[in-house]
All heavy atoms as an XYZ file, in Angstrom:
885
protein
N      37.384    -27.112    148.406
C      36.293    -27.850    149.005
C      36.848    -28.728    150.125
O      37.859    -29.408    149.948
C      35.605    -28.713    147.956
C      34.361    -29.404    148.475
C      33.580    -30.064    147.351
O      33.879    -29.874    146.178
N      32.585    -30.836    147.714
N      36.160    -28.724    151.258
C      36.611    -29.494    152.411
C      36.483    -30.977    152.125
O      35.488    -31.441    151.562
C      35.783    -29.135    153.658
C      36.214    -29.983    154.855
C      35.907    -27.657    153.976
N      37.492    -31.723    152.525
C      37.459    -33.177    152.393
C      37.747    -33.821    153.739
O      38.566    -33.317    154.514
C      38.476    -33.655    151.361
C      38.116    -33.278    149.934
C      39.052    -33.902    148.919
O      40.239    -34.047    149.173
N      38.514    -34.278    147.775
N      37.067    -34.948    153.978
C      37.293    -35.761    155.162
C      37.667    -37.162    154.702
O      36.978    -37.730    153.847
C      36.030    -35.831    156.029
C      35.434    -34.518    156.513
C      34.109    -34.770    157.234
C      36.397    -33.781    157.416
N      38.731    -37.712    155.265
C      39.170    -39.040    154.876
C      39.258    -39.907    156.126
O      40.047    -39.619    157.041
C      40.530    -38.999    154.162
C      40.972    -40.415    153.799
C      40.450    -38.132    152.913
N      38.437    -40.964    156.149
C      38.446    -41.888    157.285
C      39.380    -43.062    157.013
O      39.599    -43.445    155.857
C      37.036    -42.450    157.570
C      35.974    -41.415    157.855
C      35.028    -41.219    156.708
O      35.486    -41.342    155.543
O      33.836    -40.955    156.931
N      39.881    -43.642    158.082
C      40.671    -44.860    157.989
C      40.611    -45.580    159.331
O      40.132    -45.018    160.318
C      42.120    -44.550    157.616
O      42.725    -43.749    158.618
N      41.092    -46.824    159.331
C      41.196    -47.569    160.577
C      40.177    -48.678    160.757
O      40.244    -49.422    161.733
N      39.241    -48.793    159.831
C      38.265    -49.870    159.942
C      38.891    -51.220    159.650
O      40.055    -51.317    159.231
N      38.097    -52.269    159.886
C      38.593    -53.605    159.607
C      37.756    -54.652    160.297
O      36.661    -54.371    160.797
N      38.297    -55.860    160.319
C      37.640    -57.000    160.954
C      38.282    -57.228    162.324
O      39.514    -57.305    162.427
C      37.796    -58.250    160.090
C      37.315    -59.572    160.679
C      35.804    -59.533    160.906
C      37.705    -60.727    159.761
N      37.449    -57.335    163.338
C      37.952    -57.539    164.699
C      37.033    -58.515    165.419
O      35.830    -58.572    165.124
C      38.056    -56.189    165.445
C      36.685    -55.543    165.607
C      38.761    -56.338    166.775
N      37.583    -59.265    166.346
C      36.785    -60.208    167.118
C      36.011    -59.479    168.217
O      36.438    -58.406    168.674
C      37.686    -61.272    167.736
C      38.316    -62.204    166.731
C      39.083    -63.336    167.402
O      39.412    -63.267    168.579
N      39.345    -64.394    166.642
N      34.903    -60.047    168.643
C      34.181    -59.446    169.783
C      35.104    -59.260    170.981
O      35.917    -60.138    171.285
C      33.084    -60.471    170.067
C      32.845    -61.138    168.752
C      34.192    -61.200    168.092
N      34.954    -58.095    171.616
C      35.830    -57.767    172.736
C      37.091    -57.027    172.337
O      37.825    -56.535    173.205
N      37.337    -56.954    171.043
C      38.543    -56.299    170.563
C      38.397    -54.788    170.452
O      37.366    -54.213    170.830
N      39.432    -54.156    169.913
C      39.483    -52.697    169.795
C      39.906    -52.269    168.398
O      40.628    -53.004    167.703
C      40.485    -52.118    170.809
O      40.104    -52.404    172.136
N      39.456    -51.100    168.023
C      39.894    -50.429    166.800
C      39.943    -48.930    167.073
O      39.186    -48.427    167.916
C      38.933    -50.684    165.638
C      38.966    -52.019    164.918
C      37.836    -52.085    163.890
C      40.307    -52.257    164.237
N      40.790    -48.238    166.339
C      40.796    -46.781    166.397
C      40.582    -46.236    164.992
O      41.389    -46.512    164.092
C      42.084    -46.214    166.976
C      42.000    -44.698    167.211
C      43.237    -44.114    167.844
N      44.319    -43.941    166.894
C      45.338    -43.101    167.076
N      45.408    -42.365    168.195
N      46.295    -43.019    166.177
N      39.517    -45.486    164.816
C      39.238    -44.836    163.546
C      39.832    -43.432    163.546
O      39.867    -42.764    164.579
C      37.731    -44.747    163.305
C      36.940    -46.059    163.383
C      35.470    -45.802    163.040
C      37.526    -47.118    162.477
N      40.270    -43.010    162.364
C      40.811    -41.665    162.194
C      40.041    -40.942    161.097
O      39.632    -41.562    160.112
C      42.288    -41.722    161.820
O      43.052    -42.357    162.819
N      39.874    -39.646    161.277
C      39.238    -38.798    160.263
C      40.135    -37.580    160.083
O      40.252    -36.756    161.008
C      37.841    -38.391    160.708
S      37.058    -37.148    159.656
N      40.757    -37.478    158.926
C      41.647    -36.364    158.634
C      40.902    -35.351    157.775
O      40.348    -35.694    156.718
C      42.918    -36.836    157.905
C      43.831    -35.643    157.631
C      43.651    -37.877    158.732
N      40.891    -34.108    158.246
C      40.232    -33.021    157.510
C      41.254    -32.246    156.691
O      42.423    -32.149    157.073
C      39.531    -32.080    158.485
N      40.786    -31.679    155.579
C      41.685    -30.945    154.688
C      41.926    -29.516    155.168
O      42.681    -28.779    154.530
C      41.120    -30.933    153.262
O      39.837    -30.339    153.246
N      41.277    -29.140    156.285
C      41.540    -27.838    156.879
C      41.377    -27.947    158.388
O      40.995    -28.999    158.896
C      40.627    -26.763    156.296
C      39.150    -27.025    156.452
C      38.330    -25.955    155.740
O      38.212    -26.015    154.499
O      37.793    -25.080    156.439
N      41.661    -26.873    159.084
C      41.650    -26.908    160.536
C      40.306    -27.395    161.083
O      39.244    -26.929    160.684
C      41.936    -25.521    161.098
O      41.728    -25.503    162.511
N      40.382    -28.331    162.014
C      39.146    -28.853    162.612
C      38.451    -27.789    163.460
O      37.270    -27.905    163.759
C      39.405    -30.128    163.430
C      40.406    -29.883    164.557
C      39.870    -31.255    162.523
C      40.618    -31.081    165.467
N      39.163    -26.731    163.839
C      38.529    -25.662    164.616
C      37.689    -24.745    163.729
O      37.018    -23.853    164.237
C      39.580    -24.862    165.372
C      40.198    -25.614    166.514
C      41.566    -25.794    166.584
C      39.411    -26.156    167.516
C      42.141    -26.486    167.623
C      39.968    -26.859    168.561
C      41.341    -27.031    168.614
N      37.739    -24.954    162.417
C      36.892    -24.179    161.518
C      35.473    -24.723    161.482
O      34.597    -24.113    160.856
C      37.486    -24.161    160.108
O      37.386    -25.438    159.512
N      35.264    -25.868    162.151
C      33.939    -26.488    162.175
C      33.272    -26.271    163.531
O      33.934    -26.189    164.563
C      34.037    -27.991    161.903
C      34.783    -28.319    160.654
C      35.989    -29.000    160.702
C      34.265    -27.956    159.422
C      36.678    -29.307    159.545
C      34.942    -28.255    158.257
C      36.164    -28.924    158.318
N      31.946    -26.215    163.534
C      31.212    -26.078    164.782
C      31.359    -27.322    165.643
O      31.497    -27.252    166.867
C      29.735    -25.801    164.515
C      29.530    -24.533    163.719
O      29.259    -24.587    162.527
N      29.677    -23.386    164.356
N      31.297    -28.460    165.000
C      31.564    -29.717    165.690
C      31.888    -30.787    164.665
O      31.681    -30.603    163.454
C      30.388    -30.159    166.586
C      29.101    -30.390    165.826
O      29.025    -31.232    164.945
N      28.060    -29.640    166.173
N      32.425    -31.891    165.146
C      32.713    -33.043    164.300
C      32.200    -34.295    164.997
O      32.182    -34.366    166.233
C      34.207    -33.169    164.027
C      34.769    -32.002    163.223
S      36.471    -32.234    162.728
C      36.280    -33.518    161.468
N      31.784    -35.254    164.191
C      31.211    -36.441    164.807
C      31.435    -37.691    163.990
O      31.883    -37.643    162.844
N      31.143    -38.795    164.634
C      31.156    -40.101    163.986
C      29.735    -40.644    163.973
O      29.024    -40.576    164.984
C      32.065    -41.069    164.737
C      33.522    -40.789    164.568
C      34.331    -40.070    165.385
C      34.349    -41.236    163.483
N      35.595    -40.029    164.886
C      35.649    -40.751    163.721
C      34.127    -42.015    162.340
C      36.713    -40.995    162.865
C      35.180    -42.254    161.491
C      36.458    -41.759    161.756
N      29.357    -41.164    162.830
C      28.064    -41.805    162.646
C      28.314    -43.207    162.117
O      29.407    -43.511    161.633
C      27.207    -41.021    161.639
C      26.686    -39.703    162.151
C      27.551    -38.634    162.382
C      25.331    -39.516    162.406
C      27.074    -37.427    162.859
C      24.839    -38.301    162.864
C      25.720    -37.272    163.088
O      25.244    -36.065    163.560
N      27.298    -44.037    162.180
C      27.418    -45.374    161.601
C      26.097    -45.790    160.985
O      25.041    -45.330    161.382
C      27.875    -46.383    162.643
C      26.874    -46.653    163.761
C      27.486    -47.569    164.808
N      26.546    -47.879    165.895
C      26.882    -48.533    166.994
N      28.142    -48.955    167.167
N      25.978    -48.762    167.927
N      26.236    -46.683    160.011
C      25.052    -47.205    159.328
C      25.245    -48.683    159.060
O      26.170    -49.067    158.337
C      24.789    -46.447    158.027
C      23.479    -46.820    157.366
C      23.104    -45.874    156.247
O      23.932    -45.123    155.724
N      21.831    -45.865    155.873
N      24.383    -49.476    159.659
C      24.386    -50.916    159.424
C      23.391    -51.229    158.303
O      22.455    -50.454    158.071
C      24.004    -51.659    160.699
N      23.564    -52.361    157.611
C      22.645    -52.718    156.521
C      21.194    -52.733    156.994
O      20.877    -53.328    158.026
C      23.120    -54.111    156.113
C      24.561    -54.137    156.485
C      24.667    -53.325    157.750
N      20.340    -52.051    156.237
C      18.921    -52.010    156.568
C      18.549    -51.015    157.646
O      17.365    -50.877    157.970
N      19.551    -50.322    158.192
C      19.283    -49.358    159.263
C      19.558    -47.938    158.800
O      20.281    -47.718    157.829
C      20.154    -49.658    160.488
C      19.749    -50.933    161.194
O      18.759    -51.570    160.838
N      20.519    -51.313    162.193
N      18.997    -46.982    159.538
C      19.314    -45.586    159.278
C      20.669    -45.233    159.872
O      21.157    -45.884    160.799
C      18.226    -44.687    159.896
C      16.883    -44.778    159.195
C      15.884    -43.749    159.705
O      15.970    -43.300    160.855
N      14.945    -43.358    158.873
N      21.267    -44.200    159.318
C      22.527    -43.705    159.870
C      22.248    -43.120    161.249
O      21.278    -42.375    161.437
C      23.129    -42.657    158.945
C      24.560    -42.287    159.254
C      25.156    -41.421    158.159
N      25.230    -42.121    156.873
C      25.846    -41.619    155.805
N      26.432    -40.433    155.866
N      25.855    -42.299    154.676
N      23.118    -43.445    162.204
C      22.902    -42.978    163.571
C      24.156    -42.340    164.133
O      25.281    -42.709    163.772
C      22.488    -44.146    164.480
C      23.514    -45.246    164.613
C      23.098    -46.337    165.588
O      21.973    -46.284    166.133
O      23.909    -47.252    165.822
N      23.931    -41.398    165.049
C      25.040    -40.726    165.709
C      25.730    -41.683    166.664
O      25.071    -42.406    167.423
C      24.531    -39.514    166.482
C      25.549    -38.801    167.359
C      26.597    -38.101    166.507
C      24.857    -37.808    168.276
N      27.050    -41.675    166.637
C      27.842    -42.462    167.581
C      28.451    -41.544    168.641
O      28.312    -41.777    169.845
C      28.949    -43.245    166.855
C      29.824    -43.983    167.863
C      28.352    -44.214    165.835
N      29.143    -40.508    168.180
C      29.812    -39.602    169.106
C      30.055    -38.277    168.403
O      30.214    -38.244    167.183
C      31.135    -40.188    169.603
N      30.107    -37.201    169.179
C      30.365    -35.884    168.624
C      31.288    -35.121    169.571
O      31.247    -35.337    170.785
C      29.048    -35.110    168.393
C      28.344    -34.822    169.701
C      29.296    -33.831    167.619
N      32.122    -34.271    168.990
C      32.986    -33.397    169.770
C      32.824    -31.988    169.233
O      32.884    -31.758    168.015
C      34.455    -33.878    169.742
C      35.318    -33.022    170.676
C      35.023    -33.899    168.329
C      36.687    -33.652    170.956
N      32.592    -31.037    170.134
C      32.380    -29.657    169.710
C      33.711    -28.924    169.567
O      34.760    -29.422    169.991
C      31.506    -28.917    170.726
O      32.262    -28.738    171.939
C      30.236    -29.695    171.030
N      33.648    -27.730    169.003
C      34.870    -26.940    168.859
C      35.460    -26.605    170.233
O      36.678    -26.422    170.360
C      34.587    -25.664    168.069
O      33.573    -24.908    168.699
N      34.611    -26.562    171.250
C      35.083    -26.286    172.602
C      35.580    -27.507    173.352
O      36.076    -27.396    174.472
N      35.463    -28.671    172.719
C      35.968    -29.893    173.325
C      34.932    -30.730    174.049
O      35.246    -31.806    174.566
N      33.690    -30.261    174.101
C      32.653    -31.059    174.715
C      32.334    -32.281    173.890
O      32.483    -32.271    172.664
N      31.931    -33.357    174.558
C      31.648    -34.608    173.857
C      30.271    -35.145    174.231
O      29.742    -34.851    175.309
C      32.700    -35.684    174.172
O      32.720    -35.914    175.588
C      34.081    -35.247    173.713
N      29.723    -35.936    173.328
C      28.445    -36.584    173.573
C      28.456    -37.922    172.858
O      29.064    -38.042    171.776
C      27.289    -35.720    173.063
C      25.953    -36.169    173.601
O      25.873    -36.743    174.681
N      24.896    -35.913    172.846
N      27.798    -38.909    173.482
C      27.836    -40.267    172.945
C      26.446    -40.877    172.889
O      25.576    -40.563    173.729
C      28.708    -41.169    173.831
C      30.151    -40.766    173.897
C      30.606    -39.896    174.871
C      31.067    -41.264    172.973
C      31.929    -39.512    174.936
C      32.405    -40.894    173.028
C      32.826    -40.016    174.012
O      34.147    -39.649    174.067
N      26.259    -41.773    171.931
C      25.060    -42.597    171.925
C      25.100    -43.504    173.154
O      26.167    -43.949    173.577
C      24.998    -43.431    170.659
N      23.934    -43.781    173.715
C      23.882    -44.629    174.911
C      24.527    -45.992    174.666
O      25.140    -46.574    175.568
C      22.424    -44.819    175.357
C      21.834    -43.570    175.975
O      22.605    -42.669    176.365
O      20.594    -43.491    176.066
N      24.399    -46.492    173.450
C      24.878    -47.832    173.131
C      26.397    -47.954    173.162
O      26.933    -49.065    173.212
C      24.359    -48.277    171.767
O      24.784    -47.375    170.762
N      27.104    -46.816    173.130
C      28.573    -46.871    173.090
C      29.222    -46.213    174.303
O      30.450    -46.263    174.437
C      29.128    -46.234    171.796
C      28.479    -46.862    170.571
C      28.973    -44.732    171.791
N      28.435    -45.622    175.180
C      28.998    -44.962    176.362
C      29.814    -45.940    177.183
O      29.384    -47.060    177.442
C      27.879    -44.369    177.207
C      27.322    -43.066    176.683
C      26.222    -42.516    177.583
C      25.647    -41.227    177.028
N      24.516    -40.715    177.846
N      30.997    -45.497    177.581
C      31.872    -46.347    178.375
C      32.756    -47.262    177.545
O      33.675    -47.883    178.083
N      32.473    -47.358    176.255
C      33.275    -48.221    175.380
C      34.021    -47.430    174.310
O      35.133    -47.800    173.932
C      32.384    -49.261    174.685
C      31.650    -50.186    175.639
C      30.950    -51.313    174.883
N      29.928    -50.826    173.949
C      29.922    -51.096    172.640
N      30.886    -51.841    172.111
N      28.951    -50.620    171.875
N      33.410    -46.373    173.808
C      34.007    -45.576    172.734
C      34.430    -44.214    173.286
O      33.782    -43.654    174.179
C      32.995    -45.337    171.617
C      32.631    -46.557    170.804
C      33.000    -47.835    171.189
C      31.900    -46.420    169.638
C      32.656    -48.950    170.436
C      31.547    -47.512    168.869
C      31.914    -48.779    169.271
N      35.499    -43.667    172.695
C      35.969    -42.345    173.078
C      36.306    -41.545    171.822
O      37.080    -42.021    170.980
C      37.210    -42.429    173.971
O      36.914    -43.209    175.137
C      37.659    -41.042    174.407
N      35.746    -40.356    171.720
C      36.080    -39.458    170.617
C      37.113    -38.456    171.121
O      37.034    -37.969    172.256
C      34.818    -38.752    170.071
C      35.140    -37.977    168.796
C      34.166    -37.855    171.124
C      33.899    -37.459    168.055
N      38.099    -38.172    170.287
C      39.145    -37.226    170.656
C      39.649    -36.544    169.385
O      39.235    -36.886    168.274
C      40.284    -37.936    171.389
O      40.904    -38.891    170.543
N      40.559    -35.602    169.570
C      41.059    -34.877    168.401
C      42.505    -34.483    168.614
O      42.992    -34.373    169.743
C      40.210    -33.622    168.163
C      40.303    -32.607    169.302
C      39.305    -31.498    169.146
N      39.399    -30.530    170.247
C      38.559    -29.546    170.442
N      37.544    -29.365    169.598
N      38.714    -28.720    171.453
N      43.185    -34.256    167.491
C      44.540    -33.736    167.469
C      44.527    -32.580    166.478
O      44.561    -32.804    165.261
C      45.528    -34.825    167.062
C      46.973    -34.366    167.138
O      47.229    -33.140    167.086
O      47.849    -35.236    167.227
N      44.473    -31.366    166.988
C      44.331    -30.204    166.109
C      45.551    -30.005    165.223
O      45.433    -29.524    164.098
C      44.068    -28.951    166.937
O      45.110    -28.736    167.879
N      46.718    -30.405    165.710
C      47.942    -30.248    164.910
C      47.908    -31.123    163.663
O      48.543    -30.820    162.654
C      49.163    -30.581    165.749
N      47.153    -32.216    163.745
C      47.045    -33.143    162.611
C      45.698    -33.021    161.898
O      45.424    -33.814    160.996
C      47.237    -34.578    163.101
C      48.623    -34.863    163.683
C      48.745    -36.310    164.137
C      50.139    -36.579    164.694
N      50.275    -37.987    165.157
N      44.882    -32.057    162.328
C      43.535    -31.896    161.734
C      42.770    -33.216    161.737
O      42.098    -33.561    160.762
C      43.625    -31.344    160.313
C      44.082    -29.906    160.276
O      43.960    -29.171    161.256
N      44.643    -29.490    159.149
N      42.868    -33.943    162.830
C      42.347    -35.304    162.896
C      41.439    -35.491    164.101
O      41.744    -35.004    165.196
C      43.499    -36.322    162.952
O      44.313    -36.169    161.789
C      42.975    -37.753    163.002
N      40.352    -36.196    163.868
C      39.454    -36.633    164.937
C      39.499    -38.152    164.974
O      39.505    -38.805    163.918
C      38.021    -36.134    164.699
C      37.065    -36.721    165.734
C      37.970    -34.613    164.770
N      39.534    -38.690    166.179
C      39.646    -40.135    166.370
C      38.395    -40.695    167.033
O      37.682    -39.990    167.749
C      40.848    -40.473    167.252
C      42.167    -39.977    166.737
C      42.741    -38.818    167.236
C      42.852    -40.673    165.733
C      43.956    -38.350    166.770
C      44.068    -40.213    165.254
C      44.619    -39.058    165.776
O      45.820    -38.601    165.302
N      38.178    -41.974    166.809
C      37.173    -42.711    167.561
C      37.838    -43.999    168.051
O      38.102    -44.895    167.242
C      35.934    -43.034    166.726
C      34.800    -43.713    167.500
C      34.178    -42.736    168.511
C      33.719    -44.227    166.549
N      38.134    -44.035    169.342
C      38.686    -45.244    169.942
C      37.532    -46.133    170.363
O      36.671    -45.714    171.136
C      39.543    -44.892    171.154
C      40.109    -46.097    171.883
C      41.129    -46.859    171.059
O      41.989    -46.261    170.425
N      41.025    -48.185    171.058
N      37.508    -47.334    169.836
C      36.419    -48.269    170.096
C      36.970    -49.484    170.821
O      37.801    -50.215    170.284
C      35.752    -48.686    168.783
C      35.285    -47.505    167.931
S      34.351    -48.002    166.478
C      35.631    -48.834    165.546
N      36.512    -49.689    172.037
C      36.929    -50.827    172.860
C      35.731    -51.725    173.136
O      34.582    -51.316    173.025
C      37.525    -50.336    174.172
C      38.756    -49.473    173.980
O      39.534    -49.670    173.046
N      38.946    -48.510    174.869
N      36.029    -52.964    173.539
C      34.976    -53.928    173.892
C      33.917    -54.005    172.789
O      32.719    -53.932    173.044
C      34.337    -53.557    175.224
C      35.334    -53.404    176.345
C      35.650    -52.144    176.848
C      35.975    -54.513    176.879
C      36.574    -51.999    177.866
C      36.908    -54.379    177.897
C      37.206    -53.111    178.383
O      38.132    -52.965    179.383
N      34.396    -54.145    171.577
C      33.498    -54.165    170.429
C      32.568    -55.365    170.459
O      32.945    -56.461    170.915
C      34.296    -54.127    169.134
C      34.845    -52.748    168.777
C      36.006    -52.855    167.799
C      33.735    -51.873    168.200
N      31.345    -55.126    169.962
C      30.314    -56.147    169.924
C      29.888    -56.374    168.472
O      30.040    -55.467    167.635
C      29.096    -55.689    170.725
C      29.377    -55.301    172.155
C      28.132    -54.739    172.822
C      28.396    -54.313    174.260
N      27.169    -53.774    174.915
N      29.321    -57.519    168.164
C      28.839    -57.749    166.795
C      27.864    -56.665    166.333
O      27.870    -56.308    165.141
C      28.163    -59.117    166.900
C      28.912    -59.820    167.987
C      29.221    -58.745    168.991
N      27.077    -56.126    167.229
C      26.117    -55.093    166.842
C      26.769    -53.747    166.532
O      26.085    -52.820    166.097
C      25.041    -54.904    167.921
C      25.577    -54.702    169.325
C      25.597    -55.998    170.127
O      26.004    -57.045    169.575
O      25.229    -55.931    171.322
N      28.078    -53.635    166.740
C      28.804    -52.436    166.329
C      29.190    -52.494    164.847
O      29.712    -51.515    164.305
C      30.078    -52.259    167.161
C      29.784    -51.981    168.627
O      28.862    -51.195    168.917
O      30.487    -52.569    169.472
N      28.942    -53.622    164.211
C      29.258    -53.769    162.796
C      28.472    -52.779    161.964
O      27.236    -52.700    162.055
C      28.949    -55.208    162.332
O      29.812    -56.114    163.021
C      29.148    -55.345    160.831
N      29.180    -51.987    161.164
C      28.551    -50.943    160.351
C      29.619    -50.237    159.528
O      30.820    -50.455    159.740
C      27.842    -49.920    161.252
N      29.160    -49.404    158.615
C      30.057    -48.436    157.986
C      30.068    -47.196    158.867
O      28.995    -46.676    159.215
C      29.606    -48.087    156.562
C      30.538    -47.040    155.955
C      29.582    -49.342    155.686
N      31.241    -46.745    159.238
C      31.403    -45.585    160.107
C      31.804    -44.372    159.270
O      32.747    -44.449    158.468
C      32.451    -45.866    161.189
C      31.920    -46.752    162.280
C      31.651    -48.095    162.040
C      31.662    -46.251    163.559
C      31.133    -48.915    163.032
C      31.156    -47.062    164.563
C      30.887    -48.393    164.286
O      30.386    -49.207    165.277
N      31.082    -43.290    159.487
C      31.297    -42.063    158.725
C      31.716    -40.926    159.654
O      31.174    -40.781    160.755
C      30.015    -41.640    158.006
C      29.511    -42.606    156.975
C      28.613    -43.613    157.305
C      29.924    -42.509    155.645
C      28.136    -44.497    156.357
C      29.457    -43.389    154.691
C      28.562    -44.384    155.062
O      28.102    -45.257    154.105
N      32.615    -40.120    159.166
C      32.995    -38.886    159.839
C      32.160    -37.743    159.256
O      31.937    -37.705    158.029
C      34.481    -38.638    159.622
S      35.112    -37.117    160.372
N      31.722    -36.835    160.109
C      30.913    -35.707    159.674
C      31.428    -34.440    160.343
O      31.638    -34.410    161.532
C      29.446    -35.930    160.038
C      28.466    -34.937    159.434
C      28.199    -33.766    160.319
N      27.553    -34.140    161.574
C      27.820    -33.530    162.737
N      28.703    -32.539    162.812
N      27.176    -33.899    163.832
N      31.628    -33.405    159.521
C      32.007    -32.088    160.030
C      30.846    -31.130    159.789
O      30.275    -31.111    158.690
C      33.263    -31.585    159.331
N      30.494    -30.384    160.803
C      29.363    -29.448    160.693
C      29.872    -28.018    160.715
O      30.568    -27.608    161.645
C      28.373    -29.667    161.825
C      27.206    -28.678    161.837
C      26.030    -29.246    162.568
N      25.430    -30.355    161.841
C      24.503    -31.179    162.353
N      24.091    -31.024    163.606
N      24.001    -32.160    161.633
N      29.515    -27.318    159.663
C      29.760    -25.879    159.593
C      28.429    -25.277    159.170
O      28.072    -25.289    158.011
C      30.859    -25.551    158.594
C      31.179    -24.047    158.489
C      32.259    -23.801    157.450
N      33.536    -24.321    157.895
C      34.482    -24.735    157.055
N      34.280    -24.705    155.758
N      35.635    -25.174    157.520
N      27.695    -24.810    160.182
C      26.306    -24.397    159.970
C      26.159    -23.488    158.743
O      26.938    -22.553    158.573
C      25.774    -23.666    161.208
C      25.649    -24.523    162.422
C      26.329    -24.207    163.588
C      24.867    -25.679    162.418
C      26.241    -24.996    164.711
C      24.773    -26.476    163.538
C      25.458    -26.132    164.685
O      25.357    -26.924    165.801
N      25.163    -23.782    157.888
C      24.172    -24.851    158.029
C      24.527    -26.131    157.295
O      23.670    -26.962    157.052
C      22.937    -24.218    157.395
C      23.511    -23.433    156.250
C      24.849    -22.915    156.734
N      25.798    -26.293    156.945
C      26.177    -27.410    156.079
C      26.879    -28.523    156.843
O      27.539    -28.284    157.857
C      27.103    -26.909    154.962
C      26.443    -25.859    154.102
O      25.317    -26.055    153.634
N      27.125    -24.745    153.897
N      26.744    -29.730    156.310
C      27.468    -30.907    156.790
C      28.363    -31.432    155.683
O      27.963    -31.486    154.521
C      26.497    -32.022    157.208
C      25.803    -31.726    158.518
O      26.328    -30.914    159.298
O      24.732    -32.310    158.771
N      29.571    -31.824    156.082
C      30.506    -32.458    155.154
C      30.725    -33.880    155.660
O      30.978    -34.084    156.841
C      31.844    -31.701    155.091
C      31.593    -30.242    154.700
C      32.793    -32.376    154.111
C      31.654    -29.274    155.859
N      30.668    -34.844    154.736
C      30.788    -36.252    155.106
C      32.009    -36.879    154.450
O      32.366    -36.539    153.325
C      29.547    -37.036    154.663
C      28.307    -36.665    155.403
C      27.411    -35.699    155.064
C      27.823    -37.253    156.617
N      26.397    -35.654    155.995
C      26.614    -36.602    156.949
C      28.282    -38.286    157.449
C      25.879    -36.936    158.091
C      27.538    -38.605    158.583
C      26.348    -37.931    158.889
N      32.592    -37.830    155.165
C      33.630    -38.656    154.578
C      33.020    -39.809    153.814
O      31.791    -39.974    153.759
N      33.890    -40.656    153.254
C      33.415    -41.743    152.399
C      33.026    -42.980    153.198
O      32.385    -43.877    152.664
C      34.498    -42.112    151.372
C      35.601    -43.034    151.887
C      36.588    -42.366    152.828
O      36.561    -41.155    153.043
N      37.496    -43.156    153.398
N      33.426    -43.037    154.466
C      33.082    -44.162    155.325
C      34.168    -45.217    155.385
O      34.969    -45.372    154.455
N      34.180    -45.936    156.498
C      35.105    -47.050    156.669
C      34.346    -48.189    157.340
O      33.594    -47.975    158.295
C      36.346    -46.628    157.483
O      37.281    -47.708    157.538
C      36.009    -46.194    158.890
N      34.540    -49.391    156.825
C      33.785    -50.549    157.305
C      34.408    -51.106    158.581
O      35.622    -51.336    158.650
C      33.769    -51.657    156.237
C      33.090    -52.942    156.663
C      31.588    -52.799    156.802
O      30.931    -52.234    155.928
N      31.023    -53.334    157.887
N      33.567    -51.345    159.564
C      33.956    -52.032    160.791
C      33.108    -53.287    160.907
O      31.883    -53.218    160.885
C      33.757    -51.138    162.030
C      33.968    -51.944    163.319
C      34.690    -49.943    161.980
N      33.762    -54.431    161.008
C      33.070    -55.707    161.141
C      33.558    -56.397    162.397
O      34.760    -56.611    162.570
C      33.311    -56.604    159.928
O      32.879    -55.934    158.738
C      32.555    -57.920    160.058
N      32.621    -56.721    163.287
C      32.947    -57.393    164.544
C      32.376    -58.802    164.461
O      31.160    -59.001    164.476
C      32.377    -56.644    165.749
C      32.839    -57.314    167.049
C      32.793    -55.184    165.720
N      33.265    -59.769    164.361
C      32.827    -61.149    164.162
C      33.923    -62.105    164.605
O      35.109    -61.807    164.485
C      32.486    -61.388    162.690
O      32.172    -62.741    162.452
N      33.492    -63.247    165.094
C      34.453    -64.283    165.454
C      34.632    -65.262    164.293
O      35.428    -66.203    164.397
C      33.988    -65.022    166.709
O      32.685    -65.534    166.525
């Protein structure tokens, strides 16, 4: 069974940076795409960024220019580099791998942006 393990969350001040990692238990090229989602208390889970098997990327408007999704196929890892963090970026961040028609989710990692 495919597993995704996220890491890299934590507490950071506004304007700071964090890099999240998502390690898959098998080749990331076996998935149609991989993405990062987030869920803040009382809110629905929302898409943050996605990267396709071909390397194309897409971002939520709220993070464009601040966040970057990338991958390292040798490490079966997808990253989310988050810069210029804002308090409204506070949420649990989840990694998701899509292999149609199924989605595999990680356990999530907490990101808190606060002074």
